[in-house]
Residue, then its C-alpha position, 0 to 999 in steps of 0.5 A: m889886794e884882790q882875792p883869788a878866784t874861787p872855783l865854782p862848786a861841782q855841779p850835781a847830777r842833772p835832775q831828771g824829775l822831782r824825785d831827783l831834787s835835793a832837800q835844799q831845792w825843795k825848801s827854797g822852792a817852798a819859801a819862794w812859793l809861800g812868799w809869793l802866796f802871801d805876797g798875793l794875799d797882802m797886795h790884793l786886800y786893799v783893792l777888794v775894799a778900797a771904795p767902802f773903806v776910803a769912803h769910811l775914812l773920808g766920812l762919806q756915805d756914798q761910795k760913788d762920790p768923786l772924792v772916793g775914787y780920787y783918794a783911793s787912786w792916790i792910796q793905790a799910787a803910793f802902794l805901787v810906788g812903794w812897790a817899785v822902791g822896795g823892789s830896788f832897795f831889797g834887790i840891792v839887799g839881796d845881792r849884798l846880804g844873800r837871798s835867804k835873809a833878804l826874803m825874811l826881811t821882805i816878808l816881815t815888812y809887808a806883813l806888819f804894815t798890811g796888819l797896821s792898815y786896820f788901825a788907819q783913821e785917816w785916808w793918809h794914814l792908809l796911804i803911809f801903811r800901804f806904801l810901807a807894806a809895798l816895800g816888802i812886797g816889791g822886794e819879795w818878788a826879786v828875791g824870791a825869783s832869784l832864789l828859785s832860779e839859782t837853786w832849781p834846774k835852768r831848763w825848767r824855768t818856764w814851768l817854774a815861772a807858772v808854778l811860782q806865779t800860782g802862789v800870787n794867784l792863790g794869794v789873791l783867792l785867799a784875799s777874796l775868801a777872807l773878804y767873803l768870810l769877813s763880809g759881816f765885819e767892818v771892811q778893814t778887818v780883812f787887813l788883820v789877815g795880812l799878819l799871817p805871813a810873819l809866821l813863815v819867816l820863823w821857818i825860813r830862818k831855820a830851814v832855808p840856807e843861802t844859795e851856793e851860786w851866790h856864795a861862789a859869786r861873792a867869793q869870785k868878786g871879792p869885797a867890792p860887788p858891782g853897784f846899781l849904776d852898772l845896770f846902765r853901763g856896758p852890754v847890760r845897759r840895753t837889756s836894762i832899758l828894754t826890760l824897764s820899758v816893757c815892764a812899765l807899759t804892761l804893769t801900768a795897763h795891768w794894774a789899771f785893770l786890777f784896781w779899777f775893775p772891782q770899782h767898775l763892778r761895784n758901781l754897775p747900775e744893776l747892783a745898786a739895790l745890793d748892800d756892801g756885804g752883797k757887793s763884796r760877795l759878788l766881787g769875790i766871785a768875780v776876783a776868783l773867776v779872774t784868778v782861776a783863769a790867771i792860773a790857767g794862763n800861767f801854764l798857757a804862757s809857759a807852754l807858748a814860751s817853750r815853743l816860741g820863746y819868752r820875748r815872742t810870747i810876752a809880745l803875743l800876750s801883750l796884744a791879747y790883753f789889749a784886745s780883751m780889755l778893749i772888747t770888754y769895756m768899749e761898751p756898757r755890759g752887765h755883770v754876767a756879760l763881764q765874766f767872759g771878759y774876766v776869763a779872757m783877761g785872766l788868761c793873758q795874765g800869764i805874761f807876768a809869770l814869764f817875767t819871773m824866770y825870764l828876767p833874773p838870768l838876763f843879768p849877772t849873778l851879783l846884779r841879779t836881784t838888783g836888776a830884776g828887781f829894779c827893772y820890773n818893779i820901777g814900772r810900778i811907779a808908772a803904774g801908780l801914776g797911771t792909776v791916778l791918770f786914767g781915773l781922771f777919764t772916768t765919769v761918776g761911778d763908771y770906770g770903763m773908759a779908764l780901762v779902755y784907755a789903759s789897754f792901749l799901753f799893751l801895744p807899744a809893750a808888744a813892739i818893744a818886747w820883740f827886741m828883748p834878748d832871748t835866753k836859753d833855759e839850760d843848766s850851766n854854772h852860772g845860769d847867765t845864758v843870754t843871746q842878743r838875737r835880733e830880727 
């Protein structure tokens, strides 16, 4: 027998500023932001040490050996596939068990298996550990985004997206700092830093309650919530397909840059005289430059989205990312000249901040983490395959052409983004304010 509908909780007075936010809103925001901070830390540690650590696991002295790039790219592909699987799996968990419980599970997963990567003895050990760590990282994205979108004012979404994405960016900076500080140790030592996020779970368990919106939706829907296949039924289907396509294309090109640009920098002829520690310190500086630019890019993207809307801004930033990658890598450049390209590409990465708050409201409440998690993170599978594919186009030790070819994926992404739904960032009972505007 179907349960009677439960009225939604009365809406509190609309917050006018940060002082008006409740304790629950602050705690939920802190949990989501810290989860993303450590997300960025754990996901980027491998990228920074891929070449030297994989060479060590293969017993090779030369990091420019083609086998190093080959196996390193497969490990990264496994990580991105795990990210996609975790985003889908923990998205379902978040809709079934609640945002807070799912957030704890995702953080424990990626912290544990990132730390275990230190103990890898073979390249395939590292592949397995990175795959399992990615399950939690992918899941945390969907759960954290939904937690924040359901607890903070809807009209603040564009700026919340920027703030939340800075958590990832600062996590990447922490990874670079860890690499810099531990440059005198074996390169795999940085993976032990990835255990730190496990401490966050103890606080979330005590301090972060489940969202009222999730409780209300569960009460209304009864014991049989919508399932995964409902993403491809009715009016939701078009949104799912468009979102999946844009995410797959942009993430494939973006992760090609994130993975191959450190390898490209390490192998520049002008750096050949430096030892691994010297290259790691220079790489840490380069990553910091990209990341600081990305933080600024988050707020630039939010400002543009406030004026142009999400889909137009996503299309515009896709075109800008394409142009930045193409110009930077179409000709050989020294490490000083590359820094200008790093800044440009970092600014364009604000596009991924927009996905944070744009995607969850596109889907009904009990399909929210499932839909956002699947459509965003399934693109990681394409990104994983793309990492391997574009790597095949490189010459020995030079990954510039891989980055040039990857840049062209932003062009169809920009075209498809133009047909995505618009959302209105305003307070409402469910936050499911979506309009299917076409031009």
